N, C-alpha and C positions, 0 to 999 in steps of 0.2 A: 504494499499499499504506500502510495507516495505521501510525503509530508506535505501539509497544506502550506501555501505561500504565506509568509508573514504579512500582517497588515502594517503599513508604514504611515507616519504622519504625512501631511501634504508637503510636497517638495518646497513650496514657498515658505512654509512654517520652519522647515529645516534651514533654508537659505537665510532666514532672518536671524539665525544664531551665528552665522558666519561674520567675523569681524571685518573691518575695512582693509585688512592685509590678506584676506582670503583664508583665514585660519578658523577651524572648527574644533571646539573642545568636546571630548568624549569621555564617558565613564563606561567601562566595558566589564561585562561579566562573562568570562569564558566558562565552558562546560555547563551551560545552562540547559534546562530541560527543553525549552523552546527558543527559537530565534525571534528577536523582536527589536524594533527601533522605537524609542519613546522620547518625548520631549521632557527634559529634566529642568532643573533650576539653572538656567543659563547655559546649559550644555545638552548634548544628545546622549541618551542612555542606550547602549547597544548590548544586547544579549545574544551570544553565539553558542552553538552546540560544540564547536571545535574546542579541544583541550589546548591549554597554553603550553605547547611543546613544539619546538623546531619552527616557530613562527606560523603555525597553522591557524591559531586564533587571530593573529594580526591580519593574515590574508583574508580570513572569513569576515573580519570586521570591515575591511576596506571594500570587499565585494558587497556586503550588505548595505553599507552607507551609499556606495555608488548606485546600487539598485534603487534605494529610497530616493536619491536625488535625480535619478534618470540619467546618470552619466556613466561613461566607461570607467572601469577601475583604474586605467592608466591616467586619468585626470586627478587622482588623489595621491597624496604622498604623506607618509608618516614623518612628522617632524620631531616629535618627542613622545617618550613613553612606551618604547618598544617592549620593555620588560615589566611595565606596571599596568595598573588598571585605568589610570588617568592618562589619556592620550591627547595629542594635539596633531591634527592633520591639516595639510594645505589642500585647498580645493580650487582647481582651475575651472572657472565658469566660462 
């Protein structure tokens, strides 16, 4: 049975969190039961099923955020937080 596609907030609501330098703050939960993108307190809360090993969770986070924004994954770049739960990514709009 296929996993259901996660519901995302509206892309415009996510874009409102991007600062004037094109950066987006994230709070990530790796190894979550379900994948989700939610609006948090001034940042995006991202839950991914992938475990935090060998960069698998980071790749899943970038793919999920890109899908929520309607962009290609190549338009996102991890700036800070590759080994932590709080991350900062650059978004090329």
